[in-house]
C-alpha positions in Angstrom: 79.6 -9.7 -10.5 81.5 -10.9 -7.5 83.1 -7.9 -5.9 85.2 -8.4 -2.9 84.5 -5.7 -0.4 87.3 -4.3 1.7 86.7 -3.6 5.3 86.6 0.1 4.6 84.1 -0.4 1.8 81.9 -2.5 4.1 82.1 0.1 6.8 81.3 2.9 4.4 78.2 1.1 3.0 77.0 0.2 6.5 77.5 3.8 7.7 75.5 5.0 4.7 72.7 2.6 5.5 72.6 3.7 9.2 72.6 7.4 8.3 69.6 6.8 6.0 67.8 5.1 8.9 68.6 7.9 11.3 67.5 10.6 8.7 64.2 8.8 8.3 63.7 8.8 12.1 64.7 12.5 12.4 62.4 13.5 9.5 59.5 11.7 11.1 60.3 13.3 14.5 60.4 16.7 12.9 56.9 16.0 11.5 55.8 14.8 14.9 54.9 11.4 13.5 55.8 9.5 16.7 53.9 6.4 15.7 55.9 6.1 12.5 59.2 6.6 14.4 58.2 3.6 16.6 57.4 1.6 13.4 60.8 2.4 11.9 62.6 1.4 15.0 60.7 -1.9 15.1 61.6 -2.5 11.5 65.3 -1.8 12.2 65.2 -4.2 15.2 63.5 -6.9 13.2 66.0 -6.5 10.3 68.9 -6.7 12.8 67.4 -9.9 14.3 67.2 -11.5 10.9 70.7 -10.4 10.0 72.0 -12.0 13.3 70.1 -15.3 12.5 71.5 -15.2 9.0 75.1 -14.8 10.1 74.6 -17.6 12.8 73.8 -20.1 10.1 77.5 -20.5 9.4 77.1 -20.0 5.7 79.5 -17.0 5.4 79.5 -16.6 1.7 75.7 -16.9 1.5 75.3 -14.3 4.3 77.7 -11.9 2.6 75.8 -12.3 -0.7 72.5 -11.4 0.8 73.7 -8.7 3.1 75.7 -6.8 0.4 73.4 -7.4 -2.6 71.6 -4.0 -2.4 74.9 -2.1 -2.0 75.3 -1.9 -5.8 72.7 -0.5 -8.3 70.7 -3.5 -9.5 67.3 -4.0 -11.3 66.1 -6.0 -8.3 66.2 -5.2 -4.6 66.2 -8.0 -2.1 65.2 -8.5 1.5 65.4 -11.6 3.7 64.1 -13.2 6.8 65.3 -16.2 8.8 62.7 -18.2 10.5 63.2 -21.1 12.9 65.8 -22.0 15.5 68.6 -22.0 13.1 71.2 -24.7 12.2 74.6 -25.1 10.7 74.7 -24.6 7.0 78.5 -24.3 6.6 78.7 -27.5 4.7 76.3 -26.2 2.1 77.7 -22.6 1.9 79.5 -22.7 -1.5 76.7 -24.7 -3.2 73.9 -22.5 -1.8 75.8 -19.3 -2.6 76.6 -20.3 -6.2 73.0 -21.4 -6.9 71.6 -18.2 -5.4 74.2 -16.0 -7.3 73.2 -17.7 -10.6 69.5 -17.4 -9.8 69.9 -13.7 -9.0 71.8 -13.2 -12.2 69.1 -14.8 -14.3 66.5 -12.7 -12.4 68.5 -9.5 -13.2 68.4 -10.5 -16.9 64.6 -11.0 -16.8 63.7 -7.9 -14.8 62.6 -4.6 -16.4 64.9 -1.7 -15.5 61.9 0.7 -15.7 59.9 -1.0 -13.1 60.4 -1.7 -9.4 61.3 -5.3 -8.8 61.7 -6.9 -5.4 62.7 -10.4 -4.1 61.8 -11.5 -0.6 63.8 -14.5 0.5 62.5 -16.5 3.5 64.8 -19.0 5.0 63.2 -21.6 7.2 66.1 -23.0 9.1 65.2 -25.8 11.4 67.6 -28.5 12.6 65.6 -31.2 10.8 65.2 -29.4 7.5 66.0 -26.1 5.7 63.9 -24.5 3.0 64.3 -21.3 1.1 61.4 -19.5 -0.5 61.9 -16.8 -3.1 58.9 -14.5 -3.6 59.4 -12.1 -6.5 57.3 -9.2 -7.6 58.3 -7.4 -10.8 58.4 -8.0 -14.5 59.6 -11.3 -15.9 60.4 -10.8 -19.6 60.5 -14.4 -20.6 58.6 -16.9 -18.4 59.6 -19.9 -20.5 63.3 -19.1 -20.4 63.1 -18.8 -16.6 61.2 -22.1 -16.3 63.8 -23.7 -18.5 66.6 -22.4 -16.3 64.9 -23.7 -13.1 64.3 -27.1 -14.6 67.7 -27.6 -16.0 70.1 -25.6 -13.9 72.5 -27.8 -11.9 71.5 -27.6 -8.3 74.2 -29.7 -6.8 74.2 -32.6 -4.4 72.2 -31.1 -1.6 69.9 -28.5 -3.2 66.5 -29.7 -4.4 64.0 -27.6 -6.3 60.6 -28.3 -4.6 58.3 -26.2 -6.6 57.9 -23.0 -8.6 55.2 -20.8 -10.0 55.9 -18.2 -12.6 53.6 -15.5 -13.9 54.3 -12.3 -15.9 54.6 -10.1 -12.7 55.4 -12.5 -10.0 57.2 -15.7 -9.2 57.6 -18.1 -6.2 60.4 -20.7 -6.0 61.0 -23.1 -3.1 64.2 -25.1 -2.7 65.1 -27.5 0.0 68.6 -28.3 1.4 69.0 -32.0 1.9 71.0 -32.4 5.1 72.3 -35.5 6.6 70.7 -36.2 9.9 73.1 -35.5 12.7 72.6 -37.2 15.9 
């Protein structure tokens, strides 16, 4: 499921997303829900700040995966946040992207189509260390199969599975990127 977006496709999806946000603001203005309009604008600003931080990590394939994931109909929706001062992950881009793509594919297989499922990805990007936390809420049809995948899936040279916890309706996974100290 690796679709290459053309520039026109990307602009079309982006325009669609922005029109939805503007409609949400207009609808709340029409209902005179000024406080909700302010909340929506703050959410948009926060999302754009995280998007900027994500693109500044230098991991272009990884950023593209996260930023375009919700553009197609999937069983799982994702959101992300980037915490910290940032760093250069360009050397880890392919490895991180392939691991996350495989992880998301397994999650899609485990999710129930009839239930809302969401994955929040928190990226702690500090110069000294980088960790990714995956916090999932939704159905997991086979916890043991998922545990097996996490324990045995090839992570690559610089990705390290730190911990995970899997339950029927939720899961948390933490990975660390082992980076050589620069300095």
